[in-house]
Kinemage of the C-alpha trace (Angstrom):
@kinemage 1
@onewidth
@group {chain A} dominant
@subgroup {mainchain}
@vectorlist {calphas} color= white
{ca unk a 1} P 13.354 -9.940 13.937
{ca unk a 2} L 16.495 -8.377 11.973
{ca unk a 3} L 15.708 -4.999 9.985
{ca unk a 4} L 17.932 -3.165 8.115
{ca unk a 5} L 17.440 0.298 6.922
{ca unk a 6} L 18.332 1.206 3.713
{ca unk a 7} L 22.591 2.515 2.927
{ca unk a 8} L 21.899 2.398 -0.543
{ca unk a 9} L 23.979 5.385 -2.287
{ca unk a 10} L 22.873 4.878 -5.630
{ca unk a 11} L 18.903 6.226 -4.716
{ca unk a 12} L 18.324 10.153 -4.388
{ca unk a 13} L 15.629 8.951 -1.968
{ca unk a 14} L 17.476 6.959 0.140
{ca unk a 15} L 20.409 9.690 0.618
{ca unk a 16} L 18.422 12.225 1.509
{ca unk a 17} L 16.088 10.659 3.280
{ca unk a 18} L 15.673 10.556 7.123
{ca unk a 19} L 12.579 8.876 9.351
{ca unk a 20} L 9.535 9.174 8.302
{ca unk a 21} L 8.599 12.569 10.630
{ca unk a 22} L 5.877 12.303 13.472
{ca unk a 23} L 2.153 13.443 13.449
{ca unk a 24} L 0.106 14.512 16.716
{ca unk a 25} L -2.988 12.032 15.421
{ca unk a 26} L -5.110 15.086 15.329
{ca unk a 27} L -2.872 17.290 12.407
{ca unk a 28} L -4.122 16.639 9.496
{ca unk a 29} L -6.246 18.381 6.849
{ca unk a 30} L -7.490 14.890 5.148
{ca unk a 31} L -7.063 10.860 6.354
{ca unk a 32} L -7.360 8.398 3.152
{ca unk a 33} L -7.359 5.047 3.564
{ca unk a 34} L -4.991 3.215 0.959
{ca unk a 35} L -4.557 -0.982 0.432
{ca unk a 36} L -2.113 -3.002 -0.518
{ca unk a 37} L -3.033 -6.152 -2.529
{ca unk a 38} L -1.227 -9.110 -4.563
{ca unk a 39} L -0.350 -12.358 -4.411
{ca unk a 40} L 1.156 -13.074 -1.218
{ca unk a 41} L 5.307 -12.934 -0.583
{ca unk a 42} L 5.368 -10.211 -3.294
{ca unk a 43} L 6.783 -7.739 -0.642
{ca unk a 44} L 3.761 -5.759 0.319
{ca unk a 45} L 4.507 -5.590 4.275
{ca unk a 46} L 8.319 -4.736 3.720
{ca unk a 47} L 6.740 -1.871 1.365
{ca unk a 48} L 4.582 -0.853 4.501
{ca unk a 49} L 7.722 -1.059 6.891
{ca unk a 50} L 9.540 1.228 4.547
{ca unk a 51} L 7.599 3.643 3.858
{ca unk a 52} L 6.527 4.105 7.145
{ca unk a 53} L 9.411 3.183 9.476
{ca unk a 54} L 12.061 3.152 6.214
{ca unk a 55} L 12.908 -0.625 7.762
{ca unk a 56} L 13.376 -3.983 5.992
{ca unk a 57} L 12.832 -7.198 7.622
{ca unk a 58} L 15.148 -9.807 6.855
{ca unk a 59} L 12.792 -12.276 7.771
{ca unk a 60} L 9.333 -11.323 6.700
{ca unk a 61} L 6.922 -14.028 7.451
{ca unk a 62} L 3.769 -13.970 5.376
{ca unk a 63} L 0.806 -11.559 7.275
{ca unk a 64} L -1.924 -13.235 8.960
{ca unk a 65} L -4.590 -11.367 8.727
{ca unk a 66} L -5.063 -7.721 8.555
{ca unk a 67} L -2.051 -5.155 9.329
{ca unk a 68} L -2.282 -1.474 8.769
{ca unk a 69} L 0.511 1.812 9.553
{ca unk a 70} L 0.027 5.323 8.924
{ca unk a 71} L 2.183 8.365 8.042
{ca unk a 72} L 1.268 12.061 7.381
{ca unk a 73} L 2.734 13.273 4.003
{ca unk a 74} L 2.273 17.094 3.092
{ca unk a 75} L 0.660 17.906 -0.310
{ca unk a 76} L 0.015 21.307 -1.446
{ca unk a 77} L 0.681 22.874 1.609
{ca unk a 78} L -1.802 20.169 3.173
{ca unk a 79} L -1.581 17.440 5.222
{ca unk a 80} L -3.104 13.894 4.529
{ca unk a 81} L -2.671 11.379 6.967
{ca unk a 82} L -2.542 7.977 4.968
{ca unk a 83} L -3.405 5.078 6.846
{ca unk a 84} L -2.229 2.006 4.323
{ca unk a 85} L -4.328 -1.494 5.181
{ca unk a 86} L -1.493 -4.778 4.259
{ca unk a 87} L -3.885 -8.125 4.444
{ca unk a 88} L -2.667 -12.116 3.829
{ca unk a 89} L -2.277 -12.483 -0.150
{ca unk a 90} L -3.381 -15.920 0.374
{ca unk a 91} L -6.655 -17.275 -0.887
{ca unk a 92} L -7.862 -18.474 2.573
{ca unk a 93} L -8.032 -15.208 3.954
{ca unk a 94} L -10.139 -13.940 1.407
{ca unk a 95} L -13.866 -13.787 3.878
{ca unk a 96} L -12.604 -10.473 4.789
{ca unk a 97} L -12.529 -9.023 1.282
{ca unk a 98} L -15.501 -6.609 2.019
{ca unk a 99} L -14.320 -5.278 4.690
{ca unk a 100} L -10.890 -4.769 3.700
{ca unk a 101} L -11.518 -2.780 0.772
{ca unk a 102} L -14.507 -0.716 2.447
{ca unk a 103} L -13.816 3.160 2.515
{ca unk a 104} L -10.439 2.726 0.456
{ca unk a 105} L -10.006 5.502 -1.431
{ca unk a 106} L -6.354 4.272 -3.310
{ca unk a 107} L -5.102 0.838 -3.795
{ca unk a 108} L -1.731 -0.302 -4.580
{ca unk a 109} L -1.249 -3.354 -6.710
{ca unk a 110} L 2.021 -5.361 -6.390
{ca unk a 111} L 3.670 -7.772 -8.260
{ca unk a 112} L 6.637 -9.654 -8.193
{ca unk a 113} L 8.923 -8.581 -11.028
{ca unk a 114} L 10.618 -12.346 -11.109
{ca unk a 115} L 7.936 -14.308 -10.338
{ca unk a 116} L 5.419 -14.401 -13.846
{ca unk a 117} L 2.467 -15.736 -11.585
{ca unk a 118} L 2.221 -12.914 -9.256
{ca unk a 119} L 1.876 -10.677 -12.779
{ca unk a 120} L -0.604 -13.067 -14.818
{ca unk a 121} L -2.465 -12.914 -11.211
{ca unk a 122} L -3.240 -9.421 -11.380
{ca unk a 123} L -6.725 -9.854 -13.264
{ca unk a 124} L -7.733 -11.333 -10.228
{ca unk a 125} L -6.773 -9.179 -7.826
{ca unk a 126} L -8.093 -5.907 -10.432
{ca unk a 127} L -11.449 -7.600 -10.376
{ca unk a 128} L -11.690 -7.331 -6.625
{ca unk a 129} L -11.051 -3.804 -6.803
{ca unk a 130} L -13.436 -3.153 -9.562
{ca unk a 131} L -16.018 -5.233 -7.240
{ca unk a 132} L -15.338 -3.737 -3.729
{ca unk a 133} L -14.232 0.249 -4.638
{ca unk a 134} L -15.797 3.233 -6.098
{ca unk a 135} L -15.019 3.793 -9.769
{ca unk a 136} L -12.722 6.733 -8.435
{ca unk a 137} L -10.696 5.190 -6.564
{ca unk a 138} L -6.950 5.377 -7.207
{ca unk a 139} L -4.409 2.718 -8.602
{ca unk a 140} L -0.713 2.555 -8.739
{ca unk a 141} L 1.013 -0.863 -10.283
{ca unk a 142} L 4.035 -1.502 -8.397
{ca unk a 143} L 6.887 -4.262 -9.315
{ca unk a 144} L 8.897 -5.107 -6.649
{ca unk a 145} L 12.075 -6.380 -5.808
{ca unk a 146} L 14.034 -4.936 -8.689
{ca unk a 147} L 17.132 -5.463 -6.443
{ca unk a 148} L 16.693 -8.972 -8.084
{ca unk a 149} L 16.516 -7.695 -11.378
{ca unk a 150} L 18.646 -10.066 -13.120
{ca unk a 151} L 15.953 -12.952 -12.658
{ca unk a 152} L 13.661 -10.797 -13.649
{ca unk a 153} L 10.380 -12.399 -15.108
{ca unk a 154} L 8.139 -9.555 -16.201
{ca unk a 155} L 9.937 -7.283 -18.488
{ca unk a 156} L 9.014 -3.451 -17.758
{ca unk a 157} L 7.489 -2.806 -20.756
{ca unk a 158} L 4.974 -5.542 -20.582
{ca unk a 159} L 3.677 -3.986 -17.308
{ca unk a 160} L 3.912 -0.422 -18.237
{ca unk a 161} L 1.300 -1.209 -20.930
{ca unk a 162} L -1.094 -3.382 -18.382
{ca unk a 163} L -0.884 -0.126 -16.264
{ca unk a 164} L -2.092 2.231 -19.209
{ca unk a 165} L -5.099 -0.344 -20.424
{ca unk a 166} L -6.019 -0.278 -17.424
{ca unk a 167} L -5.872 3.371 -16.736
{ca unk a 168} L -3.351 3.057 -13.465
{ca unk a 169} L 0.141 4.431 -12.527
{ca unk a 170} L 3.552 2.505 -12.781
{ca unk a 171} L 6.736 2.219 -11.570
{ca unk a 172} L 8.881 -0.574 -9.841
{ca unk a 173} L 10.259 -0.501 -6.776
{ca unk a 174} L 13.001 -2.397 -4.347
{ca unk a 175} L 11.751 -2.825 -0.480
{ca unk a 176} L 15.148 -4.480 0.258
{ca unk a 177} L 17.068 -0.933 -0.792
{ca unk a 178} L 14.028 1.229 -0.997
{ca unk a 179} L 14.464 2.729 -4.453
{ca unk a 180} L 11.253 4.501 -5.709
{ca unk a 181} L 9.312 3.105 -2.361
{ca unk a 182} L 8.479 6.406 -1.535
{ca unk a 183} L 7.420 8.017 -5.381
{ca unk a 184} L 4.970 5.164 -5.845
{ca unk a 185} L 3.409 6.027 -2.604
{ca unk a 186} L 4.203 9.384 -3.007
{ca unk a 187} L 2.206 8.878 -6.266
{ca unk a 188} L -0.957 7.322 -5.212
{ca unk a 189} L -1.136 10.150 -2.203
{ca unk a 190} L -0.427 13.138 -4.204
{ca unk a 191} L -3.565 11.647 -6.825
{ca unk a 192} L -5.985 11.116 -3.794
{ca unk a 193} L -5.238 14.848 -2.579
{ca unk a 194} L -6.349 15.438 -5.820
{ca unk a 195} L -9.374 13.663 -6.233
{ca unk a 196} L -11.008 14.832 -2.437
{ca unk a 197} L -9.512 17.935 -2.707
{ca unk a 198} L -11.720 18.847 -6.007
{ca unk a 199} L -14.654 17.034 -4.384
{ca unk a 200} L -14.164 19.525 -0.851
{ca unk a 201} L -15.632 16.228 1.037
{ca unk a 202} L -14.605 17.587 4.085
{ca unk a 203} L -16.043 17.301 7.835
{ca unk a 204} L -16.026 19.388 10.694
{ca unk a 205} L -13.012 18.558 11.398
{ca unk a 206} L -11.264 19.899 9.119
{ca unk a 207} L -10.459 16.400 7.313
{ca unk a 208} L -12.889 14.515 4.905
{ca unk a 209} L -15.083 11.614 6.558
{ca unk a 210} L -13.458 8.325 5.142
{ca unk a 211} L -13.437 5.737 8.195
{ca unk a 212} L -16.040 6.412 10.910
{ca unk a 213} L -14.571 3.595 12.793
{ca unk a 214} L -11.739 1.320 12.596
{ca unk a 215} L -13.016 -2.387 12.029
{ca unk a 216} L -9.677 -4.989 11.952
{ca unk a 217} L -10.230 -8.777 11.432
{ca unk a 218} L -8.292 -11.741 12.291
{ca unk a 219} L -8.912 -14.253 10.255
{ca unk a 220} L -9.075 -17.825 11.374
{ca unk a 221} L -7.535 -21.148 9.354
{ca unk a 222} L -10.707 -21.771 7.230
{ca unk a 223} L -10.646 -18.285 6.457
{ca unk a 224} L -14.177 -17.330 8.863
{ca unk a 225} L -13.587 -13.373 9.905
{ca unk a 226} L -13.582 -12.994 13.541
{ca unk a 227} L -14.862 -9.465 13.937
{ca unk a 228} L -13.240 -7.523 17.431
{ca unk a 229} L -9.924 -9.708 17.416
{ca unk a 230} L -7.393 -7.246 16.409
{ca unk a 231} L -4.123 -7.749 14.231
{ca unk a 232} L -2.933 -4.425 14.031
{ca unk a 233} L -0.527 -2.236 14.799
{ca unk a 234} L -0.806 1.585 14.132
{ca unk a 235} L 2.882 3.260 13.337
{ca unk a 236} L 3.118 6.629 13.341
């Protein structure tokens, strides 16, 4: 698989960024589950790999089942460990929906700015969020692939209005050149930290108890979940 690290001089984050720091599994104050949603092909997997490993796959394939990666960030002097889940966007994999959203405190909704249908389908994804998460879940809308802005099919102003209407943050990104990827995830994680620190939902280890055990699923072609077959990789 070919991967590329960002070399764009125009992106302040890319100029200053080194690879994400590694942390011990136990070095965190808070643990948060964040899920990536959106149609197949919008770039969810590359957003995840860009944020967690600073890499972009030039030959990215559609996700099958569920994968997740982790990265720890510092917010207000505390360490927040984000467990970010990526799932297939195709309808035939939606049998895993309930398990996928379970205990999520943040949702990143992604569409492709060059494909109108991926924006129109946000209503379907938002309905899932409302059905399967708590009312106070943190939402951010991400318009990906700004490196292809010359092919734009969805304007920034339209997307921003949609985000404001549905009480979520909004940002446009490019997983390819990494612009705004760090900002997008930092935004949702900072909002999560604000929420959970106010609630003071802490367990005895110093974090709040979101994920007691990690369940991952491999989805068969007919859309049925098979529990116990792990399709995941943890990236620190």
